[in-house]
C-alpha atoms as one frame of an Amber mdcrd trajectory, in Angstrom:
protein
   0.000   0.000   0.000   2.791   2.420   0.901   4.638   1.682  -2.354   1.435
   2.174  -4.337   0.764   5.587  -2.797   4.356   6.751  -3.213   5.308   5.474
  -6.640   1.944   5.276  -8.386  -0.042   8.209  -7.014   2.594  10.772  -5.970
   2.205  10.653  -2.168   5.973  10.584  -1.640   5.701  11.291   2.110   3.096
   8.593   2.740   3.407   6.320   5.751   1.313   3.191   6.124   0.953   0.902
   9.108  -1.510  -1.871   9.802  -3.137  -3.823  12.607  -3.952  -7.505  12.213
  -6.804  -9.105  14.151  -6.829 -12.897  13.883  -9.932 -14.975  14.643 -10.551
 -18.689  14.876 -13.987 -19.968  13.851 -15.049 -23.594  14.059 -17.006 -26.386
  15.671 -16.583 -29.954  16.853 -18.802 -33.019  16.557 -18.617 -36.783  16.781
 -17.507 -36.755  13.157 -14.532 -34.494  13.903 -13.805 -30.798  14.099 -13.649
 -27.920  11.672 -11.497 -24.841  12.186 -11.128 -21.762  10.019  -8.612 -19.000
  10.672  -9.694 -15.507   9.639  -7.528 -12.413   9.578  -8.825  -8.859   9.540
  -6.356  -6.164   8.461  -6.857  -2.478   9.295  -4.612  -0.010   7.454  -3.530
   3.213   9.140  -2.608   5.705   6.424  -0.886   9.059   6.773  -0.844  10.071
   3.110   0.627  13.529   3.422   0.471  16.053   0.606   0.250  14.797  -2.963
   2.980  16.021  -5.288   2.206  17.794  -8.550   3.863  18.088 -11.945   6.062
  21.217 -11.931   7.155  20.988 -15.561   7.317  18.568 -18.484  10.370  18.189
 -20.661  11.190  15.874 -23.573  14.826  14.880 -24.184  16.497  12.944 -27.002
  19.762  12.811 -28.927  17.667  12.483 -32.108  16.980  16.159 -32.776  14.577
  15.604 -35.684  12.485  13.219 -33.618  12.622  15.627 -30.674  11.437  18.465
 -32.901   8.428  16.408 -33.976   7.606  15.452 -30.374   7.732  19.113 -29.354
   5.323  19.958 -32.182   2.649  17.730 -30.621   3.294  18.804 -27.012  -0.131
  20.451 -26.703  -1.804  17.044 -27.040   0.055  15.647 -24.029  -1.955  13.995
 -21.261   0.599  15.253 -18.687   0.222  18.946 -17.846   2.041  21.156 -15.304
  -0.166  21.386 -12.237  -1.525  17.855 -12.588  -1.109  15.470  -9.688   1.549
  12.798 -10.117  -0.147   9.711 -11.559   1.643   6.653 -12.936  -1.273   5.722
 -15.216  -1.222   9.207 -16.746   2.477   8.820 -17.498   1.828   5.448 -19.153
  -0.907   7.038 -21.268   1.597   9.658 -22.412   4.087   6.934 -23.375   1.402
   5.222 -25.445   0.421   8.511 -27.065   4.008   9.333 -28.044   4.574   5.830
 -29.392   1.430   5.855 -31.518   2.055   9.385 -32.825   5.577   8.444 -33.883
   4.450   5.176 -35.469   1.830   7.120 -37.439   4.379   9.640 -38.703   7.045
   7.519 -40.327   8.769   6.012 -37.285   7.464   2.507 -37.928  10.182   0.832
 -35.841   9.551   2.908 -32.728   8.397   1.127 -29.546   7.373   2.306 -26.077
  10.465   0.777 -24.456  12.534   3.584 -26.006  10.803   6.016 -23.612  12.087
   6.377 -20.052  10.470   8.582 -17.409  12.363  10.321 -14.612  11.690  13.167
 -12.197  13.408  15.837 -10.108  11.875  16.972  -6.809  14.987  18.716  -5.466
  13.320  22.128  -5.119  11.332  20.804  -2.142   8.079  22.481  -3.251   5.988
  19.332  -3.267   6.289  19.234  -7.046   8.337  17.278  -9.570   9.954  18.175
 -12.873   9.083  15.308 -15.244  11.454  14.192 -18.016  10.497  11.932 -20.898
  13.820  10.669 -22.234  13.618   9.088 -25.696  16.567   6.782 -26.331  17.950
   5.950 -29.756  18.389   2.390 -31.059  21.935   1.082 -30.751  24.250   1.313
 -32.601  22.346   4.033 -34.522  22.168   7.613 -33.323  18.727   8.343 -34.772
  15.390   6.651 -35.320  14.813   6.008 -39.022  11.811   7.793 -40.450  10.256
   6.019 -43.426   8.237   7.141 -46.398   6.231   4.757 -48.553   7.931   3.682
 -51.763   6.768   1.331 -54.484   3.596  -0.676 -53.840   3.166  -3.943 -55.725
  -0.100  -5.880 -55.654  -0.227  -9.514 -56.756  -3.923 -10.006 -57.480  -3.974
 -13.815 -57.922  -0.941 -14.901 -55.951  -0.023 -18.451 -55.015   3.115 -20.055
 -53.612   5.703 -20.699 -56.334   3.992 -18.452 -58.870   6.386 -17.956 -61.862
   7.293 -14.286 -62.256   7.625 -14.512 -66.045   3.942 -15.486 -66.362   2.647
 -12.266 -64.804   1.132  -9.290 -66.579   2.275  -5.951 -65.101   0.184  -2.782
 -65.147   0.466   0.592 -63.371  -2.848   1.971 -62.081  -3.355   4.864 -59.630
   0.341   4.861 -58.724   0.278   1.156 -57.817   1.873  -1.711 -59.712  -0.533
  -4.598 -60.334   0.482  -8.130 -61.283  -1.885 -10.812 -62.534  -1.550 -14.224
 -64.104  -5.171 -14.612 -65.195  -6.434 -13.119 -68.451  -8.425 -10.481 -66.566
  -8.565  -9.134 -63.030 -10.553 -11.185 -60.527 -11.366  -7.997 -58.613 -11.527
  -4.556 -60.172  -8.204  -2.705 -59.684 -10.093   0.422 -58.629 -11.503  -1.369
 -55.591  -8.072  -2.725 -54.642  -6.532   0.723 -55.092  -9.154   2.253 -52.781
  -8.420  -0.476 -50.232  -4.746   0.569 -49.890  -4.546   3.534 -47.520  -0.808
   4.262 -47.436   0.339   6.425 -50.359   3.650   6.703 -52.152   6.115   9.375
 -50.892   4.046   9.938 -47.731   5.241   9.130 -44.223   4.414   5.567 -43.282
   1.506   5.284 -40.835   0.765   2.299 -38.620  -2.980   3.033 -38.737  -2.934
   3.003 -42.549  -1.183  -0.373 -42.619  -3.747  -1.848 -40.223  -6.688  -0.376
 -42.153  -5.276  -1.722 -45.412  -4.950  -5.214 -43.984  -8.468  -5.132 -42.477
 -10.023  -3.849 -45.693  -8.290  -6.349 -47.985  -8.964  -9.162 -45.537 -12.674
  -8.287 -45.558 -12.924  -8.877 -49.312 -14.592 -12.263 -49.559 -12.818 -13.075
 -52.829  -9.503 -13.673 -51.090  -8.540 -16.540 -48.851  -5.196 -15.119 -47.672
  -3.795 -11.586 -47.528  -0.100 -10.896 -46.924   1.306  -7.391 -46.533   5.111
  -7.500 -46.710   7.272  -4.442 -45.923  10.623  -4.466 -47.761  13.299  -1.767
 -47.130  14.485  -0.105 -50.326  17.999  -1.184 -51.309  19.078   2.250 -52.535
  17.320   4.573 -50.068  17.304   3.621 -46.388  14.396   5.974 -45.647  12.074
   4.282 -48.156   9.874   1.266 -47.391   8.462  -0.697 -50.327   5.472  -3.020
 -50.053   4.376  -6.245 -51.672   0.716  -7.160 -51.191  -0.015 -10.801 -51.980
  -3.684 -11.686 -52.485  -4.526 -15.386 -52.706  -8.074 -15.980 -54.017 -10.438
 -18.729 -52.954 -10.344 -21.674 -55.363 -14.121 -21.512 -55.905 -16.336 -18.548
 -56.668 -19.564 -20.247 -55.568 -19.999 -22.106 -52.289 -22.935 -24.026 -50.862
 -23.827 -24.575 -47.245 -26.665 -26.520 -45.682 -27.894 -26.997 -42.153 -30.365
 -28.887 -40.028 -31.783 -27.499 -36.808 -34.336 -28.870 -34.425 -35.816 -28.723
 -30.960 -37.992 -30.847 -28.737 -40.042 -29.795 -25.732 -42.658 -31.231 -23.419
 -45.742 -29.869 -21.726 -47.191 -32.406 -19.329 -48.164 -35.367 -21.451 -47.919
 -33.359 -24.683 -44.864 -33.185 -26.911 -43.651 -30.654 -29.467 -40.959 -31.403
 -32.015 -39.579 -28.820 -34.433 -37.355 -29.420 -37.438 -35.823 -26.831 -39.773
 -33.793 -27.364 -42.951 -31.745 -24.504 -44.395 -29.485 -24.056 -47.404 -27.357
 -21.170 -48.597 -25.695 -20.397 -51.922 -22.939 -17.758 -51.877 -21.032 -16.006
 -54.663 -17.893 -14.311 -53.317 -17.309 -12.044 -56.322 -20.592 -11.473 -58.140
 -19.798  -8.373 -60.238 -16.000  -8.365 -60.150 -15.821  -5.929 -57.238 -15.680
  -8.587 -54.492 -19.435  -8.220 -54.012 -20.801 -11.052 -51.913 -24.198 -12.354
 -52.954 -26.037 -14.893 -50.821 -29.309 -16.705 -51.357 -30.635 -18.423 -48.257
 -33.734 -20.598 -48.028 -35.223 -22.248 -44.954 -38.180 -24.537 -44.444 -39.417
 -25.929 -41.168 -42.293 -27.576 -39.403 -43.416 -28.310 -35.873 -45.186 -31.514
 -34.942 -47.285 -32.111 -31.861 -48.127 -35.357 -30.130 -50.504 -36.410 -27.397
 -52.368 -39.585 -26.519 -55.647 -37.980 -27.608 -54.592 -36.563 -30.979 -51.586
 -38.631 -31.984 -49.082 -36.870 -34.246 -50.387 -33.643 -35.774 -48.703 -30.858
 -37.719 -48.807 -27.628 -35.718 -46.779 -25.093 -37.700 -44.967 -24.653 -41.001
 -42.571 -21.940 -42.053 -40.777 -21.022 -45.255 -38.364 -18.165 -45.935 -36.157
 -16.966 -48.780 -33.625 -14.171 -48.329 -31.362 -12.460 -50.874 -28.452 -10.308
 -49.717 -25.859  -8.359 -51.688 -22.848  -7.068 -49.761 -20.749  -4.388 -51.514
 -17.306  -3.740 -49.924 -17.572   0.054 -50.143 -19.628   2.911 -48.708 -22.467
   3.749 -51.127 -24.173   6.742 -49.493 -26.492   7.914 -52.264 -28.809   9.508
 -49.667 -25.991  11.695 -48.322 -26.828  10.771 -44.719 -23.190  10.328 -43.722
 -22.206  13.828 -44.803 -25.315  15.248 -43.115 -24.506  13.488 -39.821 -20.912
  14.735 -39.934 -21.836  18.341 -40.743 -24.478  18.487 -38.013 -22.112  17.016
 -35.419 -24.029  13.766 -34.923 -20.816  11.859 -35.616 -17.198  12.922 -35.340
 -15.010  13.578 -38.372 -12.637  10.714 -37.530 -15.496   8.239 -37.117 -17.028
   9.352 -40.425 -13.667   9.034 -42.175 -13.166   5.479 -40.891 -16.781   4.578
 -41.635 -16.487   5.902 -45.184 -13.286   3.948 -45.805 -14.215   0.621 -44.219
 -18.018   0.261 -44.178 -19.776  -2.403 -46.240 -23.041  -1.629 -48.050 -25.812
  -4.237 -47.717 -28.895  -4.612 -49.911 -31.440  -7.282 -48.995 -34.735  -8.587
 -50.303 -36.722 -11.474 -48.883 -39.983 -13.077 -47.937 -41.250 -15.489 -45.317
 -44.461 -17.344 -44.581 -45.426 -18.757 -41.189 -48.545 -20.858 -40.803 -49.773
 -21.739 -37.321 -52.219 -24.489 -38.249 -55.838 -23.671 -37.337 -54.792 -20.447
 -35.587 -53.223 -17.787 -37.812 -50.726 -17.253 -40.626 -48.500 -14.354 -41.609
 -46.721 -13.546 -44.850 -43.842 -11.077 -44.622 -41.974  -9.256 -47.376 -38.867
  -7.217 -46.606 -36.381  -4.973 -48.388 -33.584  -2.869 -46.932 -30.500  -0.818
 -47.711 -27.823  -0.136 -45.126 -24.272  -0.327 -43.885 -22.127  -2.583 -41.705
 -18.965  -1.236 -40.076 -16.570  -2.671 -37.491 -14.286  -0.157 -35.784 -10.641
  -0.790 -34.812 -11.880  -1.241 -31.233 -14.055  -4.185 -32.263 -17.331  -2.271
 -32.036 -19.747  -3.148 -34.812 -22.372  -0.755 -36.191 -25.214  -1.984 -38.407
 -27.234   0.948 -39.755 -30.183   0.669 -42.141 -31.596   4.039 -43.222 -33.923
   2.495 -45.795 -36.150  -0.453 -44.942 -39.631  -1.827 -45.572 -41.542  -4.731
 -44.018 -44.989  -5.727 -45.281 -46.792  -8.163 -42.941 -50.074  -9.734 -44.062
 -52.044 -11.669 -41.422 -54.816 -14.202 -41.673 -56.650 -15.306 -38.511 -58.195
 -18.755 -38.753 -59.380 -19.255 -35.181 -61.316 -16.009 -34.697 -63.084 -17.387
 -31.628 -59.810 -17.449 -29.701 -59.178 -13.733 -30.244 -62.593 -12.151 -30.727
 -62.926 -11.364 -27.024 -59.629  -9.464 -27.004 -59.577  -6.408 -29.301 -55.956
  -5.534 -28.440 -54.673  -8.858 -29.768 -56.889  -8.548 -32.840 -55.467  -5.085
 -33.556 -51.910  -6.450 -33.394 -52.852  -8.908 -36.172 -53.794  -6.165 -38.659
 -52.010  -6.054 -42.031 -49.261  -3.488 -41.667 -46.339  -1.869 -43.509 -43.204
  -0.921 -41.586 -41.212   1.872 -43.214 -37.961   3.749 -42.908 -36.917   6.289
 -45.549 -34.128   8.018 -43.608 -33.771   5.838 -40.494 -35.037   2.291 -40.046
 -32.820   0.762 -37.382 -29.389   0.887 -35.783 -27.554  -1.911 -33.979 -24.443
  -1.480 -31.840 -22.574  -4.675 -31.015 -19.481  -4.749 -28.822 -17.458  -7.870
 -28.163 -14.829  -7.974 -25.411 -12.406 -10.809 -26.029 -11.448 -13.117 -23.188
  -8.895 -11.556 -20.867  -6.228 -13.247 -18.776  -8.730 -13.986 -16.016 -11.142
 -15.694 -18.404 -13.702 -12.866 -18.519 -15.436 -11.986 -21.781 -18.690 -10.280
 -22.672 -20.940  -9.278 -25.526 -23.268  -6.265 -25.640 -25.985  -5.842 -28.286
 -28.117  -2.703 -28.567 -30.821  -2.395 -31.209 -32.931   0.704 -31.818 -35.723
   0.520 -34.390 -38.030   3.252 -35.649 -40.908   2.686 -38.055 -43.306   5.081
 -39.747 -41.977   8.341 -38.336 -41.368   9.950 -41.741 -44.855   8.956 -42.917
 -46.390  10.194 -39.651 -44.881  13.688 -39.844 -45.516  13.956 -43.591 -49.175
  13.049 -42.943 -49.428  15.688 -40.194 -47.839  18.300 -42.462 -50.205  17.441
 -45.319 -53.259  17.640 -43.046 -52.137  21.003 -41.647 -51.912  22.420 -45.178
 -55.101  20.833 -46.494 -57.176  21.264 -43.351 -58.180  17.599 -43.421 -57.719
  14.782 -40.934 -57.023  12.077 -43.496 -55.113   9.046 -42.280 -52.707   7.769
 -44.888 -52.797   4.060 -45.666 -50.824   1.928 -48.092 -52.980   0.824 -51.044
 -55.913   2.429 -49.125 -56.227  -0.576 -46.815 -52.924  -1.344 -45.082 -51.856
   0.619 -42.012 -48.382   2.110 -41.697 -46.596   0.633 -38.683 -45.652   3.417
 -36.270 -43.571   2.374 -33.298 -40.312   2.859 -31.432 -38.539  -0.320 -30.387
 -35.403  -0.833 -28.284 -33.783  -4.086 -27.192 -30.692  -4.734 -25.077 -28.836
  -8.022 -24.801 -25.826  -8.333 -22.506 -23.878 -11.580 -22.141 -21.053 -12.429
 -19.762 -18.816 -15.470 -19.694 -16.283 -16.483 -17.071 -13.949 -19.354 -17.942
 -12.461 -20.821 -14.771 -10.430 -23.449 -16.588 -10.656 -25.602 -19.717 -13.533
 -27.667 -18.321 -15.695 -25.273 -16.272 -17.257 -21.892 -16.982 -20.078 -19.593
 -15.936 -22.360 -17.783 -18.401 -25.040 -15.163 -17.788 -27.353 -13.044 -19.917
 -29.660 -10.097 -19.380 -32.164  -9.322 -22.117 -34.675  -6.492 -22.042 -36.762
  -4.556 -24.500 -39.632  -2.156 -25.008 -41.841  -1.275 -27.970 -44.034   1.847
 -27.982 -46.672   2.483 -30.670 -47.417   6.091 -31.590 -49.675   8.115 -33.858
 -52.837   6.294 -34.886 -51.381   2.884 -33.931 -53.058   1.670 -30.744 -50.935
  -1.461 -30.372 -47.562  -2.620 -31.658 -47.460  -5.149 -34.518 -47.689  -8.716
 -33.253 -44.548  -9.757 -35.107 -42.445  -7.072 -33.330 -43.710  -7.695 -29.779
 -41.695  -9.642 -27.198 -42.169 -13.154 -25.864 -40.356 -15.475 -23.463 -40.102
 -19.222 -23.049 -38.610 -21.994 -25.136 -35.214 -23.663 -25.568 -33.278 -20.369
 -25.692 -35.238 -18.443 -23.078 -37.163 -19.617 -19.991 -36.592 -23.338 -20.487
 -39.175 -24.486 -17.944 -41.875 -23.017 -20.214 -42.641 -23.372 -23.894 -42.379
 -20.588 -26.478 -44.612 -17.591 -25.604 -46.239 -19.511 -22.739 -45.587 -17.166
 -19.762 -47.311 -13.823 -19.347 -48.093 -11.201 -20.076 -47.616 -10.085 -16.489
 -49.680 -12.015 -13.967 -52.273 -13.102 -16.521 -53.021 -16.813 -16.522 -53.747
 -18.146 -19.999 -56.658 -20.631 -19.805 -54.620 -22.913 -22.078 -52.195 -23.443
 -19.173 -54.756 -25.858 -17.775 -54.591 -28.044 -20.899 -52.089 -30.828 -20.281
 -52.814 -33.419 -22.954 -52.898 -31.322 -26.131 -49.845 -29.637 -27.709 -50.613
 -25.944 -27.348 -49.520 -22.968 -29.456 -49.209 -19.906 -27.222 -49.457 -16.280
 -28.351 -48.651 -14.532 -25.066 -46.557 -11.494 -25.980 -46.018  -8.030 -24.580
 -44.596  -4.556 -25.084 -41.956  -4.878 -22.358 -39.588  -7.752 -21.757 -37.203
  -8.558 -18.912 -35.228 -11.775 -18.884 -32.213 -13.090 -16.969 -30.397 -16.377
 -17.468 -27.406 -17.970 -15.794 -25.785 -21.359 -16.070 -22.724 -23.166 -14.777
 -21.126 -25.373 -17.428 -18.771 -28.263 -16.789 -17.325 -31.309 -18.490 -18.569
 -34.749 -17.473 -16.790 -37.207 -19.746 -15.229 -37.046 -23.214 -17.749 -35.192
 -25.431 -20.436 -35.076 -22.725 -20.801 -31.769 -20.884 -23.228 -30.765 -18.164
 -24.919 -27.584 -16.978 -26.987 -26.260 -14.086 -29.136 -23.256 -14.976 -31.598
 -20.674 -13.665 -33.920 -18.603 -15.888 -36.158 -15.709 -14.854 -38.299 -13.192
 -16.694 -41.642 -12.189 -18.163 -43.342  -9.820 -20.599 -45.884  -7.068 -19.908
 -48.224  -4.816 -21.869 -47.981  -1.037 -21.660 -51.748  -0.563 -21.483 -54.338
  -2.120 -19.205 -56.126  -5.031 -20.826 -59.518  -5.775 -19.211 -59.660  -9.149
 -20.967 -56.271 -10.148 -19.527 -56.164  -8.911 -15.911 -52.668  -8.379 -14.535
 -51.066  -8.167 -17.997 -49.893  -4.537 -17.800 -46.674  -3.288 -16.223 -46.911
  -1.814 -12.717 -44.532  -0.819  -9.952 -45.017  -4.343  -8.541 -43.814  -6.025
 -11.737 -41.201  -8.021  -9.798 -44.018 -10.042  -8.207 -44.801 -11.400 -11.684
 -41.333 -12.706 -12.536 -41.384 -16.347 -13.621 -38.437 -18.421 -12.381 -37.293
 -21.772 -13.684 -34.258 -23.910 -12.951 -32.845 -27.182 -14.095 -29.955 -29.143
 -15.468 -28.731 -30.083 -18.897 -26.556 -32.468 -20.852 -24.658 -31.310 -23.929
 -22.899 -33.435 -26.533 -20.022 -31.220 -27.615 -18.747 -32.017 -31.122 -16.644
 -28.792 -31.223 -18.249 -27.447 -34.406 -21.756 -27.844 -32.970 -23.492 -28.898
 -29.752 -26.630 -30.973 -29.209 -28.293 -29.796 -26.019 -30.763 -31.554 -23.697
 -32.132 -29.234 -20.997 -34.588 -30.261 -18.270 -36.395 -27.205 -16.894 -38.527
 -27.085 -13.739 -41.007 -24.353 -12.880 -39.946 -22.848  -9.549 -42.026 -19.693
  -9.473 -45.153 -18.877 -11.458 -45.810 -15.356 -12.813 -49.338 -15.534 -11.393
 -50.503 -16.362  -7.888 -52.146 -19.692  -7.204 -55.758 -19.079  -6.166 -55.639
 -21.672  -3.399 -52.104 -21.337  -2.011 -52.017 -17.551  -2.376 -48.416 -17.945
  -3.507 -46.434 -17.835  -6.751 -43.900 -20.397  -5.571 -44.174 -24.076  -6.393
 -43.918 -26.409  -3.422 -41.251 -29.102  -3.348 -43.970 -31.673  -3.962 -45.210
 -29.785  -7.036 -41.680 -29.567  -8.396 -41.207 -33.315  -7.924 -44.500 -33.941
  -9.734 -43.014 -32.285 -12.827 -41.018 -35.475 -13.353 -38.238 -34.858 -15.848
 -39.432 -31.282 -16.138 -39.932 -29.487 -19.415 -37.502 -31.198 -21.779 -35.912
 -28.887 -24.333 -33.686 -30.305 -27.078 -31.843 -27.832 -29.288 -28.607 -27.161
 -31.143 -25.781 -25.052 -29.613 -25.809 -22.990 -26.429 -28.895 -20.937 -25.505
 -26.722 -17.807 -25.183
């Protein structure tokens, strides 16, 4: 403690003492005795006055380097008058190192910087010296400019040099063996950020590697720096791009789940296939066509095997490895200060443009069906700090519903309204996702944060209001005179944490929450955008959309023999999950888990008492727990989870309690069995 205060925080006169109080805790029995020795330490600290920075001086025998360092002095994190702080000094070392590496000093490292101080004036302040050493046996640090840049566009090991065609484009030298370029030279030129005769920048080298590596056409990217033989201040580059052997690739998958509800069983199976072209138009555009078909079967002693649901979807996506901002939204955001200039510059250079078009059809047999058509235009960008931004300014979703079992919903107008045909729109802003991944640190901690903000119909809403104010009418715009425009604000947060204790045991937790708010002439949010809980990746003791909303008890909860399709959704969602994972034997892993959560409506629903959110929402949290077995095949996992209801979201009318008794938990037998592929989170 004393060393920390003196040498890390500038309390050079600090004195620290401590008092230790030792305790023995234990008990004895016929089986033996148990003793535990506890120690309580009390620190007595006389910190004294904290020293400050009197002055800051840079020193080096390399006068040109020193001149450059002095030119960026104003950006220093260490200022006269600041308190002495070791972390602040380390930040300054990192700043100097990065600035030098980004201004031609590519071989510079932080270990060339030494920090010393002089407190001889006895004024409780210190003169700080940053001494920049030179590399032995040289007397200066070499400052490099970029020389010749050669790009081998279809490189492979052992490629004969005499078979290559050479061409100079945009100041770069291109080499190819094929009759024509696999990828347009203009795209490759725009993907190289260091320029000839300019000082070499570390950031430009890293951006170049990231950009070229993101081009799906190439399997390997090598960026080789070669000192010029005639000029020691010039660094030449050879960029070797090795393409994938095949332009088209195919991928298929099979997914499934199994769950129980009393004596009833539900089994779902989904088959998917994907066809990908890595270089559709010669600009490393990635085109993908994905199709998926699935069904869900139910079984009970009364009905036998029956088909409960079917689903079919087709999705087209074109990914262009450049920023195509034909709406000018990026420039507008930069000029208005919504985003910083540096962020816009990086976004413009490294963002990928995505165009998608698709359709899906879901048929819940004898209940309802929905056909959805979607189209969108947007961008995908991952920053150097591993933060991903997915922004779609332009997007449309047309959802067409058909209710087959009107008797089930006719008593509830709010649910019926959520099943209206609707068109979701975004002409300037549709949605924005922010995804941050923190890689595993030395202590085994890692986490993932996903934020999604979605806005639909706001441009149409304000345009409609403006039109009505000019015309003096109260006309409500509709698409094709019969389809409502979806008007809502939706936000969802998903945070995941993982702690790896060793190679065989780990702890994982997730918090998921969301809210959707309709506005304008929309009384309820669209059914397809509401929230639900339950199922193999949520509250595993319940089936999909079984719990909630709030403390409402669905009459179908009393049905035990028939496979039931639930439609319990809400405007607000709170969910928490945690599980301890461990290895049992060979490929067999185990887990113990706890799930909690529910959904609520924003408005009171007289047909569903207790469904709306209140200040006592925590009394309506459903809690489940259980255990699981996982067959870990490395590239995928087959998961068997056995969930038990521990706490109901509604109060039992007879017990006056939400908690299940131990007897009731035992009566659940093997619990709610959920079979799925891969981890739930």
